[in-house]
Every structure is written in structure tokens, then in C-alpha cells.
mmCIF file as Biopython writes it, N, C-alpha, C and O atoms, coordinates in Angstrom:
data_model
#
loop_
_atom_site.group_PDB
_atom_site.id
_atom_site.type_symbol
_atom_site.label_atom_id
_atom_site.label_alt_id
_atom_site.label_comp_id
_atom_site.label_asym_id
_atom_site.label_entity_id
_atom_site.label_seq_id
_atom_site.pdbx_PDB_ins_code
_atom_site.Cartn_x
_atom_site.Cartn_y
_atom_site.Cartn_z
_atom_site.occupancy
_atom_site.B_iso_or_equiv
_atom_site.auth_seq_id
_atom_site.auth_asym_id
_atom_site.pdbx_PDB_model_num
ATOM 1   N N  . UNK A ? 1  ? 35.996 96.002 5.716  1.0 0.0 1  A 1 
ATOM 2   C CA . UNK A ? 1  ? 36.197 94.783 4.951  1.0 0.0 1  A 1 
ATOM 3   C C  . UNK A ? 1  ? 37.273 93.949 5.638  1.0 0.0 1  A 1 
ATOM 4   O O  . UNK A ? 1  ? 38.397 94.407 5.844  1.0 0.0 1  A 1 
ATOM 5   N N  . UNK A ? 2  ? 36.920 92.753 5.979  1.0 0.0 2  A 1 
ATOM 6   C CA . UNK A ? 2  ? 37.871 91.850 6.641  1.0 0.0 2  A 1 
ATOM 7   C C  . UNK A ? 2  ? 38.705 91.127 5.601  1.0 0.0 2  A 1 
ATOM 8   O O  . UNK A ? 2  ? 38.215 90.743 4.539  1.0 0.0 2  A 1 
ATOM 9   N N  . UNK A ? 3  ? 39.970 90.951 5.930  1.0 0.0 3  A 1 
ATOM 10  C CA . UNK A ? 3  ? 40.841 90.230 5.013  1.0 0.0 3  A 1 
ATOM 11  C C  . UNK A ? 3  ? 40.539 88.735 5.038  1.0 0.0 3  A 1 
ATOM 12  O O  . UNK A ? 3  ? 40.489 88.086 3.993  1.0 0.0 3  A 1 
ATOM 13  N N  . UNK A ? 4  ? 40.341 88.200 6.228  1.0 0.0 4  A 1 
ATOM 14  C CA . UNK A ? 4  ? 40.028 86.777 6.373  1.0 0.0 4  A 1 
ATOM 15  C C  . UNK A ? 4  ? 38.678 86.635 7.061  1.0 0.0 4  A 1 
ATOM 16  O O  . UNK A ? 4  ? 38.497 87.089 8.191  1.0 0.0 4  A 1 
ATOM 17  N N  . UNK A ? 5  ? 37.763 86.024 6.396  1.0 0.0 5  A 1 
ATOM 18  C CA . UNK A ? 5  ? 36.426 85.804 6.946  1.0 0.0 5  A 1 
ATOM 19  C C  . UNK A ? 5  ? 36.460 84.623 7.910  1.0 0.0 5  A 1 
ATOM 20  O O  . UNK A ? 5  ? 37.339 83.769 7.787  1.0 0.0 5  A 1 
ATOM 21  N N  . UNK A ? 6  ? 35.539 84.547 8.859  1.0 0.0 6  A 1 
ATOM 22  C CA . UNK A ? 6  ? 35.485 83.402 9.782  1.0 0.0 6  A 1 
ATOM 23  C C  . UNK A ? 6  ? 35.289 82.067 9.066  1.0 0.0 6  A 1 
ATOM 24  O O  . UNK A ? 6  ? 35.697 81.023 9.575  1.0 0.0 6  A 1 
ATOM 25  N N  . UNK A ? 7  ? 34.669 82.099 7.890  1.0 0.0 7  A 1 
ATOM 26  C CA . UNK A ? 7  ? 34.480 80.857 7.133  1.0 0.0 7  A 1 
ATOM 27  C C  . UNK A ? 7  ? 35.819 80.237 6.719  1.0 0.0 7  A 1 
ATOM 28  O O  . UNK A ? 7  ? 35.946 79.015 6.644  1.0 0.0 7  A 1 
ATOM 29  N N  . UNK A ? 8  ? 36.805 81.080 6.453  1.0 0.0 8  A 1 
ATOM 30  C CA . UNK A ? 8  ? 38.108 80.579 6.060  1.0 0.0 8  A 1 
ATOM 31  C C  . UNK A ? 8  ? 38.747 79.795 7.206  1.0 0.0 8  A 1 
ATOM 32  O O  . UNK A ? 8  ? 39.293 78.712 6.994  1.0 0.0 8  A 1 
ATOM 33  N N  . UNK A ? 9  ? 38.678 80.344 8.414  1.0 0.0 9  A 1 
ATOM 34  C CA . UNK A ? 9  ? 39.251 79.652 9.574  1.0 0.0 9  A 1 
ATOM 35  C C  . UNK A ? 9  ? 38.513 78.349 9.844  1.0 0.0 9  A 1 
ATOM 36  O O  . UNK A ? 9  ? 39.123 77.339 10.194 1.0 0.0 9  A 1 
ATOM 37  N N  . UNK A ? 10 ? 37.197 78.383 9.680  1.0 0.0 10 A 1 
ATOM 38  C CA . UNK A ? 10 ? 36.399 77.182 9.903  1.0 0.0 10 A 1 
ATOM 39  C C  . UNK A ? 10 ? 36.765 76.116 8.860  1.0 0.0 10 A 1 
ATOM 40  O O  . UNK A ? 10 ? 36.862 74.935 9.194  1.0 0.0 10 A 1 
ATOM 41  N N  . UNK A ? 11 ? 36.966 76.520 7.619  1.0 0.0 11 A 1 
ATOM 42  C CA . UNK A ? 11 ? 37.340 75.572 6.572  1.0 0.0 11 A 1 
ATOM 43  C C  . UNK A ? 11 ? 38.708 74.955 6.850  1.0 0.0 11 A 1 
ATOM 44  O O  . UNK A ? 11 ? 38.894 73.753 6.664  1.0 0.0 11 A 1 
ATOM 45  N N  . UNK A ? 12 ? 39.663 75.766 7.293  1.0 0.0 12 A 1 
ATOM 46  C CA . UNK A ? 12 ? 40.975 75.234 7.651  1.0 0.0 12 A 1 
ATOM 47  C C  . UNK A ? 12 ? 40.880 74.254 8.813  1.0 0.0 12 A 1 
ATOM 48  O O  . UNK A ? 12 ? 41.539 73.214 8.804  1.0 0.0 12 A 1 
ATOM 49  N N  . UNK A ? 13 ? 40.073 74.575 9.800  1.0 0.0 13 A 1 
ATOM 50  C CA . UNK A ? 13 ? 39.925 73.692 10.958 1.0 0.0 13 A 1 
ATOM 51  C C  . UNK A ? 13 ? 39.282 72.369 10.556 1.0 0.0 13 A 1 
ATOM 52  O O  . UNK A ? 13 ? 39.730 71.304 10.980 1.0 0.0 13 A 1 
ATOM 53  N N  . UNK A ? 14 ? 38.242 72.435 9.746  1.0 0.0 14 A 1 
ATOM 54  C CA . UNK A ? 14 ? 37.575 71.204 9.290  1.0 0.0 14 A 1 
ATOM 55  C C  . UNK A ? 14 ? 38.529 70.377 8.439  1.0 0.0 14 A 1 
ATOM 56  O O  . UNK A ? 14 ? 38.585 69.157 8.595  1.0 0.0 14 A 1 
ATOM 57  N N  . UNK A ? 15 ? 39.267 70.999 7.560  1.0 0.0 15 A 1 
ATOM 58  C CA . UNK A ? 15 ? 40.228 70.284 6.721  1.0 0.0 15 A 1 
ATOM 59  C C  . UNK A ? 15 ? 41.336 69.650 7.547  1.0 0.0 15 A 1 
ATOM 60  O O  . UNK A ? 15 ? 41.763 68.532 7.260  1.0 0.0 15 A 1 
ATOM 61  N N  . UNK A ? 16 ? 41.801 70.356 8.567  1.0 0.0 16 A 1 
ATOM 62  C CA . UNK A ? 16 ? 42.840 69.814 9.428  1.0 0.0 16 A 1 
ATOM 63  C C  . UNK A ? 16 ? 42.331 68.592 10.180 1.0 0.0 16 A 1 
ATOM 64  O O  . UNK A ? 16 ? 43.022 67.576 10.256 1.0 0.0 16 A 1 
ATOM 65  N N  . UNK A ? 17 ? 41.132 68.685 10.734 1.0 0.0 17 A 1 
ATOM 66  C CA . UNK A ? 17 ? 40.569 67.561 11.491 1.0 0.0 17 A 1 
ATOM 67  C C  . UNK A ? 17 ? 40.317 66.363 10.576 1.0 0.0 17 A 1 
ATOM 68  O O  . UNK A ? 17 ? 40.622 65.229 10.945 1.0 0.0 17 A 1 
ATOM 69  N N  . UNK A ? 18 ? 39.766 66.605 9.394  1.0 0.0 18 A 1 
ATOM 70  C CA . UNK A ? 18 ? 39.513 65.491 8.465  1.0 0.0 18 A 1 
ATOM 71  C C  . UNK A ? 18 ? 40.818 64.864 7.976  1.0 0.0 18 A 1 
ATOM 72  O O  . UNK A ? 18 ? 40.905 63.644 7.843  1.0 0.0 18 A 1 
ATOM 73  N N  . UNK A ? 19 ? 41.821 65.680 7.710  1.0 0.0 19 A 1 
ATOM 74  C CA . UNK A ? 19 ? 43.118 65.151 7.293  1.0 0.0 19 A 1 
ATOM 75  C C  . UNK A ? 19 ? 43.780 64.343 8.386  1.0 0.0 19 A 1 
ATOM 76  O O  . UNK A ? 19 ? 44.367 63.294 8.122  1.0 0.0 19 A 1 
ATOM 77  N N  . UNK A ? 20 ? 43.688 64.828 9.617  1.0 0.0 20 A 1 
ATOM 78  C CA . UNK A ? 20 ? 44.245 64.105 10.753 1.0 0.0 20 A 1 
ATOM 79  C C  . UNK A ? 20 ? 43.538 62.766 10.951 1.0 0.0 20 A 1 
ATOM 80  O O  . UNK A ? 20 ? 44.182 61.754 11.226 1.0 0.0 20 A 1 
ATOM 81  N N  . UNK A ? 21 ? 42.215 62.763 10.809 1.0 0.0 21 A 1 
ATOM 82  C CA . UNK A ? 21 ? 41.453 61.520 10.939 1.0 0.0 21 A 1 
ATOM 83  C C  . UNK A ? 21 ? 41.809 60.536 9.836  1.0 0.0 21 A 1 
ATOM 84  O O  . UNK A ? 21 ? 41.916 59.337 10.091 1.0 0.0 21 A 1 
ATOM 85  N N  . UNK A ? 22 ? 41.993 61.023 8.618  1.0 0.0 22 A 1 
ATOM 86  C CA . UNK A ? 22 ? 42.362 60.152 7.496  1.0 0.0 22 A 1 
ATOM 87  C C  . UNK A ? 22 ? 43.734 59.533 7.710  1.0 0.0 22 A 1 
ATOM 88  O O  . UNK A ? 22 ? 43.918 58.338 7.476  1.0 0.0 22 A 1 
ATOM 89  N N  . UNK A ? 23 ? 44.696 60.328 8.149  1.0 0.0 23 A 1 
ATOM 90  C CA . UNK A ? 23 ? 46.041 59.802 8.406  1.0 0.0 23 A 1 
ATOM 91  C C  . UNK A ? 23 ? 46.011 58.792 9.545  1.0 0.0 23 A 1 
ATOM 92  O O  . UNK A ? 23 ? 46.694 57.769 9.482  1.0 0.0 23 A 1 
ATOM 93  N N  . UNK A ? 24 ? 45.231 59.066 10.582 1.0 0.0 24 A 1 
ATOM 94  C CA . UNK A ? 24 ? 45.129 58.140 11.707 1.0 0.0 24 A 1 
ATOM 95  C C  . UNK A ? 24 ? 44.494 56.817 11.274 1.0 0.0 24 A 1 
ATOM 96  O O  . UNK A ? 24 ? 44.931 55.753 11.712 1.0 0.0 24 A 1 
ATOM 97  N N  . UNK A ? 25 ? 43.473 56.871 10.421 1.0 0.0 25 A 1 
ATOM 98  C CA . UNK A ? 25 ? 42.828 55.634 9.957  1.0 0.0 25 A 1 
ATOM 99  C C  . UNK A ? 25 ? 43.763 54.815 9.079  1.0 0.0 25 A 1 
ATOM 100 O O  . UNK A ? 25 ? 43.741 53.585 9.128  1.0 0.0 25 A 1 
ATOM 101 N N  . UNK A ? 26 ? 44.579 55.481 8.283  1.0 0.0 26 A 1 
ATOM 102 C CA . UNK A ? 26 ? 45.497 54.766 7.396  1.0 0.0 26 A 1 
ATOM 103 C C  . UNK A ? 26 ? 46.632 54.136 8.188  1.0 0.0 26 A 1 
ATOM 104 O O  . UNK A ? 26 ? 47.038 53.011 7.894  1.0 0.0 26 A 1 
ATOM 105 N N  . UNK A ? 27 ? 47.150 54.840 9.184  1.0 0.0 27 A 1 
ATOM 106 C CA . UNK A ? 27 ? 48.324 54.340 9.896  1.0 0.0 27 A 1 
ATOM 107 C C  . UNK A ? 27 ? 47.990 53.537 11.147 1.0 0.0 27 A 1 
ATOM 108 O O  . UNK A ? 27 ? 48.893 52.938 11.732 1.0 0.0 27 A 1 
ATOM 109 N N  . UNK A ? 28 ? 46.748 53.497 11.578 1.0 0.0 28 A 1 
ATOM 110 C CA . UNK A ? 28 ? 46.375 52.789 12.806 1.0 0.0 28 A 1 
ATOM 111 C C  . UNK A ? 28 ? 46.678 51.292 12.766 1.0 0.0 28 A 1 
ATOM 112 O O  . UNK A ? 28 ? 47.100 50.757 13.791 1.0 0.0 28 A 1 
ATOM 113 N N  . UNK A ? 29 ? 46.493 50.582 11.655 1.0 0.0 29 A 1 
ATOM 114 C CA . UNK A ? 29 ? 46.817 49.148 11.665 1.0 0.0 29 A 1 
ATOM 115 C C  . UNK A ? 29 ? 48.302 48.854 11.914 1.0 0.0 29 A 1 
ATOM 116 O O  . UNK A ? 29 ? 48.658 47.735 12.281 1.0 0.0 29 A 1 
ATOM 117 N N  . UNK A ? 30 ? 49.152 49.840 11.719 1.0 0.0 30 A 1 
ATOM 118 C CA . UNK A ? 30 ? 50.591 49.632 11.912 1.0 0.0 30 A 1 
ATOM 119 C C  . UNK A ? 30 ? 51.039 49.927 13.335 1.0 0.0 30 A 1 
ATOM 120 O O  . UNK A ? 30 ? 52.224 49.811 13.647 1.0 0.0 30 A 1 
ATOM 121 N N  . UNK A ? 31 ? 50.109 50.306 14.201 1.0 0.0 31 A 1 
ATOM 122 C CA . UNK A ? 31 ? 50.441 50.608 15.593 1.0 0.0 31 A 1 
ATOM 123 C C  . UNK A ? 31 ? 50.299 49.334 16.406 1.0 0.0 31 A 1 
ATOM 124 O O  . UNK A ? 31 ? 49.244 49.091 16.992 1.0 0.0 31 A 1 
ATOM 125 N N  . UNK A ? 32 ? 51.331 48.526 16.451 1.0 0.0 32 A 1 
ATOM 126 C CA . UNK A ? 32 ? 51.243 47.277 17.202 1.0 0.0 32 A 1 
ATOM 127 C C  . UNK A ? 32 ? 52.031 47.326 18.503 1.0 0.0 32 A 1 
ATOM 128 O O  . UNK A ? 32 ? 52.232 46.286 19.132 1.0 0.0 32 A 1 
ATOM 129 N N  . UNK A ? 33 ? 52.475 48.481 18.917 1.0 0.0 33 A 1 
ATOM 130 C CA . UNK A ? 33 ? 53.106 48.624 20.217 1.0 0.0 33 A 1 
ATOM 131 C C  . UNK A ? 33 ? 54.623 48.537 20.191 1.0 0.0 33 A 1 
ATOM 132 O O  . UNK A ? 33 ? 55.283 49.271 20.926 1.0 0.0 33 A 1 
ATOM 133 N N  . UNK A ? 34 ? 55.186 47.683 19.387 1.0 0.0 34 A 1 
ATOM 134 C CA . UNK A ? 34 ? 56.639 47.545 19.325 1.0 0.0 34 A 1 
ATOM 135 C C  . UNK A ? 34 ? 57.178 48.440 18.216 1.0 0.0 34 A 1 
ATOM 136 O O  . UNK A ? 34 ? 56.756 48.347 17.063 1.0 0.0 34 A 1 
ATOM 137 N N  . UNK A ? 35 ? 58.106 49.299 18.581 1.0 0.0 35 A 1 
ATOM 138 C CA . UNK A ? 35 ? 58.700 50.163 17.581 1.0 0.0 35 A 1 
ATOM 139 C C  . UNK A ? 35 ? 59.789 49.445 16.798 1.0 0.0 35 A 1 
ATOM 140 O O  . UNK A ? 35 ? 59.988 49.718 15.614 1.0 0.0 35 A 1 
ATOM 141 N N  . UNK A ? 36 ? 60.492 48.533 17.451 1.0 0.0 36 A 1 
ATOM 142 C CA . UNK A ? 36 ? 61.564 47.791 16.802 1.0 0.0 36 A 1 
ATOM 143 C C  . UNK A ? 36 ? 61.717 46.447 17.488 1.0 0.0 36 A 1 
ATOM 144 O O  . UNK A ? 36 ? 61.251 46.246 18.609 1.0 0.0 36 A 1 
ATOM 145 N N  . UNK A ? 37 ? 62.369 45.547 16.807 1.0 0.0 37 A 1 
ATOM 146 C CA . UNK A ? 37 ? 62.656 44.241 17.389 1.0 0.0 37 A 1 
ATOM 147 C C  . UNK A ? 37 ? 63.653 44.404 18.526 1.0 0.0 37 A 1 
ATOM 148 O O  . UNK A ? 37 ? 64.481 45.314 18.485 1.0 0.0 37 A 1 
ATOM 149 N N  . UNK A ? 38 ? 63.597 43.554 19.530 1.0 0.0 38 A 1 
ATOM 150 C CA . UNK A ? 38 ? 64.577 43.642 20.611 1.0 0.0 38 A 1 
ATOM 151 C C  . UNK A ? 38 ? 66.001 43.393 20.091 1.0 0.0 38 A 1 
ATOM 152 O O  . UNK A ? 38 ? 66.210 42.609 19.165 1.0 0.0 38 A 1 
ATOM 153 N N  . UNK A ? 39 ? 66.943 44.056 20.688 1.0 0.0 39 A 1 
ATOM 154 C CA . UNK A ? 39 ? 68.329 43.896 20.275 1.0 0.0 39 A 1 
ATOM 155 C C  . UNK A ? 39 ? 68.846 42.531 20.700 1.0 0.0 39 A 1 
ATOM 156 O O  . UNK A ? 39 ? 68.490 42.028 21.766 1.0 0.0 39 A 1 
ATOM 157 N N  . UNK A ? 40 ? 69.682 41.939 19.871 1.0 0.0 40 A 1 
ATOM 158 C CA . UNK A ? 40 ? 70.288 40.645 20.160 1.0 0.0 40 A 1 
ATOM 159 C C  . UNK A ? 40 ? 71.803 40.844 20.273 1.0 0.0 40 A 1 
ATOM 160 O O  . UNK A ? 40 ? 72.431 41.428 19.389 1.0 0.0 40 A 1 
ATOM 161 N N  . UNK A ? 41 ? 72.368 40.357 21.353 1.0 0.0 41 A 1 
ATOM 162 C CA . UNK A ? 41 ? 73.814 40.461 21.544 1.0 0.0 41 A 1 
ATOM 163 C C  . UNK A ? 41 ? 74.514 39.381 20.715 1.0 0.0 41 A 1 
ATOM 164 O O  . UNK A ? 41 ? 73.951 38.315 20.465 1.0 0.0 41 A 1 
ATOM 165 N N  . UNK A ? 42 ? 75.726 39.666 20.301 1.0 0.0 42 A 1 
ATOM 166 C CA . UNK A ? 42 ? 76.516 38.687 19.570 1.0 0.0 42 A 1 
ATOM 167 C C  . UNK A ? 42 ? 76.879 37.538 20.511 1.0 0.0 42 A 1 
ATOM 168 O O  . UNK A ? 42 ? 77.146 37.750 21.694 1.0 0.0 42 A 1 
ATOM 169 N N  . UNK A ? 43 ? 76.886 36.322 19.968 1.0 0.0 43 A 1 
ATOM 170 C CA . UNK A ? 43 ? 77.123 35.156 20.822 1.0 0.0 43 A 1 
ATOM 171 C C  . UNK A ? 43 ? 78.578 34.716 20.847 1.0 0.0 43 A 1 
ATOM 172 O O  . UNK A ? 43 ? 79.001 34.049 21.792 1.0 0.0 43 A 1 
ATOM 173 N N  . UNK A ? 44 ? 79.353 35.075 19.832 1.0 0.0 44 A 1 
ATOM 174 C CA . UNK A ? 44 ? 80.750 34.668 19.833 1.0 0.0 44 A 1 
ATOM 175 C C  . UNK A ? 44 ? 81.576 35.711 19.101 1.0 0.0 44 A 1 
ATOM 176 O O  . UNK A ? 44 ? 81.029 36.593 18.438 1.0 0.0 44 A 1 
ATOM 177 N N  . UNK A ? 45 ? 82.886 35.610 19.221 1.0 0.0 45 A 1 
ATOM 178 C CA . UNK A ? 45 ? 83.783 36.551 18.569 1.0 0.0 45 A 1 
ATOM 179 C C  . UNK A ? 45 ? 83.771 36.382 17.053 1.0 0.0 45 A 1 
ATOM 180 O O  . UNK A ? 45 ? 84.137 37.310 16.332 1.0 0.0 45 A 1 
ATOM 181 N N  . UNK A ? 46 ? 83.356 35.213 16.553 1.0 0.0 46 A 1 
ATOM 182 C CA . UNK A ? 46 ? 83.307 34.984 15.111 1.0 0.0 46 A 1 
ATOM 183 C C  . UNK A ? 46 ? 82.228 35.841 14.437 1.0 0.0 46 A 1 
ATOM 184 O O  . UNK A ? 46 ? 82.351 36.204 13.267 1.0 0.0 46 A 1 
ATOM 185 N N  . UNK A ? 47 ? 81.205 36.146 15.167 1.0 0.0 47 A 1 
ATOM 186 C CA . UNK A ? 47 ? 80.140 36.953 14.575 1.0 0.0 47 A 1 
ATOM 187 C C  . UNK A ? 47 ? 80.461 38.447 14.562 1.0 0.0 47 A 1 
ATOM 188 O O  . UNK A ? 47 ? 79.825 39.221 13.847 1.0 0.0 47 A 1 
ATOM 189 N N  . UNK A ? 48 ? 81.446 38.841 15.353 1.0 0.0 48 A 1 
ATOM 190 C CA . UNK A ? 48 ? 81.846 40.244 15.376 1.0 0.0 48 A 1 
ATOM 191 C C  . UNK A ? 48 ? 82.873 40.485 14.285 1.0 0.0 48 A 1 
ATOM 192 O O  . UNK A ? 48 ? 83.969 39.925 14.332 1.0 0.0 48 A 1 
ATOM 193 N N  . UNK A ? 49 ? 82.542 41.291 13.326 1.0 0.0 49 A 1 
ATOM 194 C CA . UNK A ? 49 ? 83.455 41.610 12.233 1.0 0.0 49 A 1 
ATOM 195 C C  . UNK A ? 49 ? 83.558 43.117 12.108 1.0 0.0 49 A 1 
ATOM 196 O O  . UNK A ? 49 ? 82.570 43.833 12.271 1.0 0.0 49 A 1 
ATOM 197 N N  . UNK A ? 50 ? 84.757 43.592 11.817 1.0 0.0 50 A 1 
ATOM 198 C CA . UNK A ? 50 ? 84.941 45.013 11.645 1.0 0.0 50 A 1 
ATOM 199 C C  . UNK A ? 50 ? 85.046 45.307 10.150 1.0 0.0 50 A 1 
ATOM 200 O O  . UNK A ? 50 ? 85.419 44.443 9.356  1.0 0.0 50 A 1 
ATOM 201 N N  . UNK A ? 51 ? 84.723 46.497 9.797  1.0 0.0 51 A 1 
ATOM 202 C CA . UNK A ? 51 ? 84.764 46.913 8.404  1.0 0.0 51 A 1 
ATOM 203 C C  . UNK A ? 51 ? 86.223 47.090 7.990  1.0 0.0 51 A 1 
ATOM 204 O O  . UNK A ? 51 ? 87.008 47.694 8.722  1.0 0.0 51 A 1 
ATOM 205 N N  . UNK A ? 52 ? 86.586 46.570 6.828  1.0 0.0 52 A 1 
ATOM 206 C CA . UNK A ? 52 ? 87.937 46.730 6.311  1.0 0.0 52 A 1 
ATOM 207 C C  . UNK A ? 52 ? 88.838 45.544 6.515  1.0 0.0 52 A 1 
ATOM 208 O O  . UNK A ? 52 ? 89.979 45.561 6.051  1.0 0.0 52 A 1 
ATOM 209 N N  . UNK A ? 53 ? 88.384 44.531 7.179  1.0 0.0 53 A 1 
ATOM 210 C CA . UNK A ? 53 ? 89.252 43.347 7.371  1.0 0.0 53 A 1 
ATOM 211 C C  . UNK A ? 53 ? 88.886 42.271 6.398  1.0 0.0 53 A 1 
ATOM 212 O O  . UNK A ? 53 ? 89.497 41.203 6.401  1.0 0.0 53 A 1 
#
């Protein structure tokens, strides 16, 4: 008597693939190439402020 039948592994594999495909379809529209906006340097000393002043 086997503890885990081959059907169990097949079900896990199918569920994993379907779940991965579902997550990819949901998140694919948000893949526009840029992870973040480009950094902008401060232009003057007035824009630089420290915490506590």
C-alpha cells in the first residue's frame, strides 16, 4: 500500500501550474518594464531639509 499515489503528485503539479498561470495573468498588465521612477537630485539647498529642524 502506497502512502502517496501518483495521482496526488499529478494533482499538485496541475494545481501549481494553474495557480502560476492565474497569478501571471493577473499581474502581467503591471509589467511595464520600469520598477520605479528615476531618481531626481535636489536642485538647491532650500529643498534639502533634515529631520528635527
